[in-house]
C-alpha positions as CSV (number, residue, x, y, z in Angstrom):
1,X,17.0,7.8,33.5
2,X,17.3,4.1,33.9
3,X,19.9,1.6,32.7
4,X,20.8,1.9,29.1
5,X,19.5,-1.0,27.1
6,X,21.1,-2.6,24.0
7,X,20.0,-3.9,20.6
8,X,21.8,-4.5,17.4
9,X,19.1,-2.7,15.4
10,X,16.6,-0.1,16.5
11,X,13.6,0.7,14.3
12,X,11.7,3.9,14.7
13,X,8.1,3.4,13.4
14,X,5.9,0.4,13.7
15,X,4.0,0.7,10.4
16,X,4.5,-1.8,7.5
17,X,7.8,-0.4,6.5
18,X,9.3,-0.5,10.0
19,X,7.9,-4.0,10.5
20,X,9.3,-5.2,7.2
21,X,12.8,-3.9,8.1
22,X,12.5,-5.4,11.6
23,X,11.5,-8.8,10.3
24,X,14.4,-8.8,7.8
25,X,16.9,-7.8,10.4
26,X,15.6,-10.5,12.8
27,X,15.8,-13.2,10.1
28,X,19.5,-12.4,9.8
29,X,20.0,-12.9,13.5
30,X,20.1,-9.4,14.7
31,X,18.5,-8.4,18.0
32,X,15.9,-5.8,17.2
33,X,13.8,-3.2,19.1
34,X,10.9,-1.3,17.5
35,X,9.6,2.0,18.8
36,X,6.3,3.5,17.9
37,X,4.6,6.5,19.5
38,X,1.2,4.8,19.5
39,X,0.1,1.6,21.3
40,X,-1.7,0.3,18.3
41,X,-1.5,1.0,14.5
42,X,-3.1,4.2,13.5
43,X,-1.2,5.6,10.5
44,X,-1.2,5.0,6.7
45,X,-0.4,1.3,7.1
46,X,-3.9,0.6,8.4
47,X,-5.7,3.2,6.3
48,X,-5.5,1.5,2.9
49,X,-7.2,-1.2,0.8
50,X,-5.0,-4.0,1.9
51,X,-4.1,-4.7,-1.7
52,X,-0.8,-6.3,-2.6
53,X,-0.6,-5.1,-6.2
54,X,2.1,-6.6,-8.5
55,X,0.0,-5.9,-11.7
56,X,0.6,-2.1,-11.3
57,X,4.4,-2.4,-11.3
58,X,6.6,-2.1,-14.3
59,X,7.6,-5.4,-15.8
60,X,11.1,-6.4,-14.7
61,X,12.7,-5.4,-11.4
62,X,9.6,-3.7,-9.9
63,X,7.2,-6.5,-10.8
64,X,9.7,-9.1,-9.5
65,X,10.1,-7.1,-6.3
66,X,6.3,-7.1,-5.8
67,X,6.2,-10.8,-6.3
68,X,8.9,-11.3,-3.6
69,X,6.8,-9.2,-1.2
70,X,3.8,-11.3,-2.2
71,X,5.7,-14.4,-1.2
72,X,6.5,-12.9,2.3
73,X,2.8,-12.2,2.8
74,X,2.1,-15.9,2.1
75,X,4.8,-16.8,4.6
76,X,2.9,-14.7,7.2
77,X,-0.3,-16.5,6.3
78,X,1.3,-19.8,7.0
79,X,3.5,-18.9,10.0
80,X,1.5,-16.2,11.8
81,X,-2.1,-16.8,10.9
82,X,-2.5,-13.5,9.1
83,X,-5.5,-13.5,6.8
84,X,-4.3,-13.3,3.2
85,X,-6.6,-14.0,0.2
86,X,-5.1,-14.9,-3.2
87,X,-7.9,-13.1,-4.9
88,X,-6.1,-11.7,-8.0
89,X,-7.4,-8.5,-9.7
90,X,-9.8,-7.6,-12.5
91,X,-9.5,-4.3,-14.5
92,X,-12.9,-3.7,-16.3
93,X,-13.4,-1.9,-19.5
94,X,-16.6,-0.1,-20.2
95,X,-15.3,2.2,-22.8
96,X,-13.5,1.5,-26.1
97,X,-10.3,3.2,-25.2
98,X,-10.1,1.3,-21.9
99,X,-10.6,-2.0,-23.7
100,X,-7.8,-1.0,-26.2
101,X,-5.4,-0.5,-23.3
102,X,-6.3,-3.8,-21.7
103,X,-5.9,-5.8,-24.9
104,X,-2.6,-4.1,-25.6
105,X,-1.3,-4.7,-22.1
106,X,-2.1,-8.4,-22.2
107,X,-0.3,-8.8,-25.5
108,X,2.7,-6.7,-24.4
109,X,3.2,-7.6,-20.8
110,X,2.6,-11.3,-20.8
111,X,5.7,-12.0,-22.9
112,X,7.7,-9.9,-20.3
113,X,6.7,-12.2,-17.5
114,X,3.6,-10.5,-16.2
115,X,0.9,-13.0,-15.3
116,X,-2.3,-11.7,-16.9
117,X,-4.9,-12.5,-19.5
118,X,-7.5,-10.5,-21.4
119,X,-11.1,-11.7,-20.9
120,X,-14.0,-11.1,-23.3
121,X,-17.2,-9.7,-21.9
122,X,-18.7,-13.2,-21.7
123,X,-15.7,-14.6,-19.9
124,X,-15.8,-11.7,-17.4
125,X,-19.4,-12.2,-16.6
126,X,-19.1,-16.0,-16.3
127,X,-16.1,-15.8,-13.9
128,X,-16.9,-12.6,-12.0
129,X,-20.6,-11.8,-11.3
130,X,-19.6,-8.6,-9.5
131,X,-18.9,-6.9,-12.9
132,X,-21.6,-4.6,-14.0
133,X,-22.8,-5.9,-17.4
134,X,-24.1,-2.6,-18.7
135,X,-21.7,-1.4,-21.3
136,X,-19.1,-3.9,-20.4
137,X,-16.5,-4.7,-23.1
138,X,-14.0,-6.9,-21.5
139,X,-11.4,-7.2,-18.7
140,X,-7.9,-7.9,-17.7
141,X,-7.4,-10.6,-15.1
142,X,-4.2,-11.1,-13.0
143,X,-3.8,-13.9,-10.5
144,X,-1.0,-12.4,-8.5
145,X,-2.8,-9.8,-6.3
146,X,-3.5,-10.5,-2.6
147,X,-5.9,-9.0,-0.1
148,X,-5.1,-8.5,3.5
149,X,-7.0,-6.7,6.3
150,X,-4.5,-3.9,7.2
151,X,-5.5,-3.1,10.8
152,X,-5.5,-6.8,11.7
153,X,-2.4,-7.7,9.7
154,X,-0.3,-4.8,11.1
155,X,-1.5,-5.5,14.6
156,X,-0.7,-9.3,14.3
157,X,2.8,-8.7,12.9
158,X,4.4,-7.4,16.1
159,X,3.1,-10.5,18.1
160,X,4.6,-12.8,15.4
161,X,7.9,-11.0,15.4
162,X,8.1,-11.0,19.2
163,X,7.1,-14.7,19.5
164,X,9.0,-16.1,16.5
165,X,12.1,-13.8,16.4
166,X,12.4,-12.2,19.8
167,X,11.8,-8.7,18.5
168,X,11.2,-6.2,21.3
169,X,8.5,-3.6,21.0
170,X,8.3,-0.3,22.8
171,X,4.8,0.8,21.8
172,X,3.5,4.1,23.1
173,X,7.2,5.3,23.3
174,X,8.0,8.4,21.3
175,X,11.6,8.7,20.2
176,X,12.7,12.3,20.9
177,X,16.4,12.1,20.0
178,X,18.8,10.0,18.0
179,X,22.5,10.7,18.6
180,X,24.3,7.6,17.4
181,X,24.6,5.1,18.9
182,X,22.0,6.3,21.4
183,X,18.2,6.4,21.0
184,X,16.2,8.4,23.6
185,X,12.5,8.4,24.2
186,X,10.1,10.9,25.9
187,X,9.8,8.6,28.9
188,X,13.5,8.7,29.5
189,X,14.4,5.3,28.1
190,X,17.9,5.1,26.5
191,X,18.9,2.4,24.0
192,X,22.3,1.8,22.4
193,X,22.1,0.4,18.9
194,X,24.7,-0.4,16.2
195,X,22.2,0.7,13.5
196,X,19.0,2.8,13.7
197,X,16.4,2.8,10.9
198,X,13.9,5.6,10.9
199,X,10.8,4.2,9.2
200,X,8.2,6.7,10.4
201,X,7.0,8.1,7.1
202,X,6.8,11.9,6.8
203,X,6.9,12.1,10.7
204,X,10.7,11.7,10.5
205,X,10.5,15.5,10.0
206,X,10.3,15.9,13.8
207,X,13.7,14.1,14.3
208,X,15.5,15.4,11.2
209,X,13.7,18.5,9.9
210,X,16.6,19.6,7.7
211,X,16.7,16.2,5.9
212,X,12.9,16.4,5.4
213,X,13.1,19.9,4.0
214,X,15.5,18.8,1.2
215,X,14.1,15.3,0.6
216,X,11.5,16.3,-2.0
217,X,8.9,14.2,-0.1
218,X,5.3,15.3,-0.4
219,X,2.4,14.4,1.9
220,X,-0.5,12.7,0.1
221,X,-4.0,12.4,1.4
222,X,-6.4,9.7,0.3
223,X,-10.1,9.3,1.1
224,X,-11.7,5.9,1.5
225,X,-14.8,4.1,2.8
226,X,-16.2,0.6,3.3
227,X,-19.5,-1.0,3.1
228,X,-21.0,-3.1,5.9
229,X,-20.4,-6.8,5.6
230,X,-22.2,-8.2,2.6
231,X,-25.0,-10.5,3.5
232,X,-25.1,-14.3,3.2
233,X,-21.3,-14.6,2.7
234,X,-21.3,-12.9,-0.7
235,X,-17.8,-12.3,-2.0
236,X,-16.6,-9.9,-4.6
237,X,-14.2,-12.6,-5.8
238,X,-11.3,-10.4,-6.8
239,X,-10.0,-6.8,-6.6
240,X,-11.8,-4.6,-9.0
241,X,-10.4,-1.6,-10.9
242,X,-11.2,0.3,-14.1
243,X,-10.0,2.8,-16.6
244,X,-9.0,5.5,-14.1
245,X,-6.6,3.0,-12.5
246,X,-4.9,2.4,-15.9
247,X,-3.9,6.0,-15.8
248,X,-2.5,5.8,-12.3
249,X,0.0,2.9,-12.3
250,X,3.3,3.0,-14.2
251,X,2.8,-0.5,-15.6
252,X,0.3,0.6,-18.2
253,X,2.5,3.4,-19.5
254,X,4.0,0.9,-22.0
255,X,0.6,0.9,-23.9
256,X,0.4,3.2,-27.0
257,X,-3.4,3.4,-26.4
258,X,-3.0,5.0,-23.0
259,X,-2.6,8.6,-24.1
260,X,-5.9,8.6,-25.9
261,X,-7.5,7.2,-22.7
262,X,-5.9,9.9,-20.6
263,X,-7.1,12.7,-23.0
264,X,-10.7,11.4,-22.9
265,X,-10.6,11.3,-19.1
266,X,-9.1,14.8,-18.9
267,X,-11.8,16.2,-21.1
268,X,-14.8,14.4,-19.7
269,X,-13.9,13.7,-16.1
270,X,-12.0,16.8,-14.9
271,X,-13.1,16.4,-11.3
272,X,-11.6,12.9,-11.1
273,X,-8.3,14.3,-12.4
274,X,-8.5,17.3,-10.0
275,X,-8.7,15.0,-7.0
276,X,-6.4,12.3,-8.3
277,X,-9.3,9.8,-8.1
278,X,-8.9,6.2,-9.4
279,X,-11.5,3.8,-8.3
280,X,-10.8,0.4,-6.8
281,X,-12.6,-2.0,-4.6
282,X,-11.4,-4.9,-2.4
283,X,-13.1,-7.1,0.2
284,X,-11.7,-8.1,3.6
285,X,-12.2,-11.2,5.7
286,X,-15.2,-9.7,7.4
287,X,-17.0,-9.3,4.1
288,X,-16.7,-5.5,4.0
289,X,-16.0,-4.0,0.6
290,X,-13.3,-1.4,0.9
291,X,-13.6,1.4,-1.7
292,X,-11.4,4.3,-2.8
293,X,-9.4,6.4,-3.4
294,X,-8.2,10.0,-4.0
295,X,-4.9,11.9,-4.0
296,X,-4.5,15.4,-2.7
297,X,-1.1,16.9,-1.9
298,X,0.6,19.2,0.6
299,X,-1.3,22.6,0.7
300,X,-4.4,21.0,-0.8
301,X,-4.8,18.7,2.2
302,X,-7.6,19.6,4.4
303,X,-8.5,18.4,7.9
304,X,-12.0,17.9,6.7
305,X,-12.9,15.3,4.1
306,X,-14.8,16.2,0.9
307,X,-18.2,14.7,0.4
308,X,-17.8,15.4,-3.3
309,X,-14.8,13.0,-3.5
310,X,-16.7,10.1,-1.9
311,X,-19.7,10.7,-4.3
312,X,-17.4,10.7,-7.3
313,X,-15.8,7.5,-6.2
314,X,-19.1,5.7,-5.6
315,X,-20.5,7.0,-8.9
316,X,-17.7,5.5,-10.9
317,X,-17.7,2.2,-8.9
318,X,-21.3,1.7,-9.8
319,X,-20.3,1.8,-13.4
320,X,-17.8,-1.0,-12.8
321,X,-19.5,-3.2,-10.2
322,X,-22.8,-4.5,-8.9
323,X,-22.7,-4.9,-5.1
324,X,-25.6,-6.5,-3.2
325,X,-25.4,-3.9,-0.5
326,X,-24.0,-0.4,-1.0
327,X,-24.6,0.8,2.6
328,X,-21.5,2.7,3.7
329,X,-20.4,1.7,7.3
330,X,-17.3,3.8,7.7
331,X,-15.3,6.6,6.0
332,X,-11.8,7.8,6.7
333,X,-8.7,9.3,5.2
334,X,-5.0,8.6,5.4
335,X,-1.9,10.7,4.8
336,X,1.3,9.1,3.6
337,X,4.7,10.2,2.3
338,X,5.4,10.1,-1.4
339,X,8.3,11.2,-3.6
340,X,7.4,12.4,-7.1
341,X,10.1,10.3,-8.7
342,X,11.7,7.9,-6.3
343,X,10.0,4.6,-5.4
344,X,11.6,4.8,-1.9
345,X,13.7,7.4,-0.1
346,X,16.8,6.7,2.1
347,X,19.2,9.2,3.8
348,X,21.9,8.8,6.4
349,X,21.9,11.9,8.6
350,X,24.4,10.3,11.0
351,X,26.7,7.3,10.5
352,X,24.7,4.2,11.3
353,X,21.3,6.1,11.3
354,X,19.3,5.6,8.1
355,X,16.0,7.2,7.2
356,X,14.0,4.7,5.1
357,X,10.6,6.0,4.1
358,X,8.1,6.8,1.3
359,X,7.2,3.7,-0.6
360,X,4.6,6.0,-2.2
361,X,1.4,4.3,-1.5
362,X,2.9,0.9,-2.2
363,X,3.8,-0.1,1.3
364,X,1.7,-3.3,1.4
365,X,2.9,-4.2,-2.1
366,X,6.7,-3.5,-1.8
367,X,7.9,-3.1,1.8
368,X,9.0,-6.7,2.4
369,X,11.1,-6.8,-0.8
370,X,12.5,-3.2,-0.2
371,X,13.6,-4.3,3.2
372,X,15.2,-7.5,1.9
373,X,17.1,-5.6,-0.8
374,X,18.3,-3.0,1.6
375,X,19.6,-5.6,4.0
376,X,21.2,-7.5,1.2
377,X,23.1,-4.4,0.2
378,X,23.9,-3.2,3.7
379,X,24.1,-6.5,5.6
């Protein structure tokens, strides 16, 4: 074993949560080291849409937190050259009950500070040619949503943190033991830190199995795919979502019209409910349209992806959108940690060692503000 090294703060996990906590610590003047068992991002942080999604958050604290994270992404665009598109989002209604929810949400949420507007069918088609006109009734537009390219953004962040803030990265180093104040890796490295933050998603089970067993955290699998780059620079213009998404995000639960929509979907689209499918599409800087997704939990998670899920997603997206090229270039799945009630999970198995995980599929949307709030409270 070599000489013991020193940092004020050690972060275990180099995904978006760990990077957010590292950036916030470094901004406050702490010396920081980040450990990750892989040499490049491979986990849930790079297996998602790349959507920063304030519109799905409850008005008030959650929505404001999403907007603060949004502001940090725009800082990264300016300071680190991360590609960030201020594309906004468009929920499309092709059924009467979907349209009723969108109209009610626009009327109810806007006075609460949510930036959104209801668009008529003609307004949608005039502003967003991606919308499928067949059966279209209207849409809800929000200007606050961002698009990022997750693999590139999460790969760029460590370089920015190292160059701008002196954060050290130990990539390809698996942490095998934390006995405060010491962090030990599989290669025999030993680090002493005043504070250790374990931000490795459900993988923290390997370090603290007893904490994981009582945490209530579930593993959630999603299936996704993307098209090849659309020809001639064609752009989708915005994030696209539909009626299934209205049933997924908490923000829309304020709408009295939502239960009727949920009943209709349960009765007529049982396979979508079974697999937790809500259909969305985004577009990255390469012109690829990213499409998803589904939600399967714990014992229902299979090593093998279900062709049926992909077919259901594409079937419903064709109701919502017209793409010039539907050729699928890649398919994948991700698995992330999610708590059924809490928006984020923390635990302190040892004094000074904090587990901070499970933003519940909202890592890109909420992590920067979650980290900011945690450091504000724990300085």
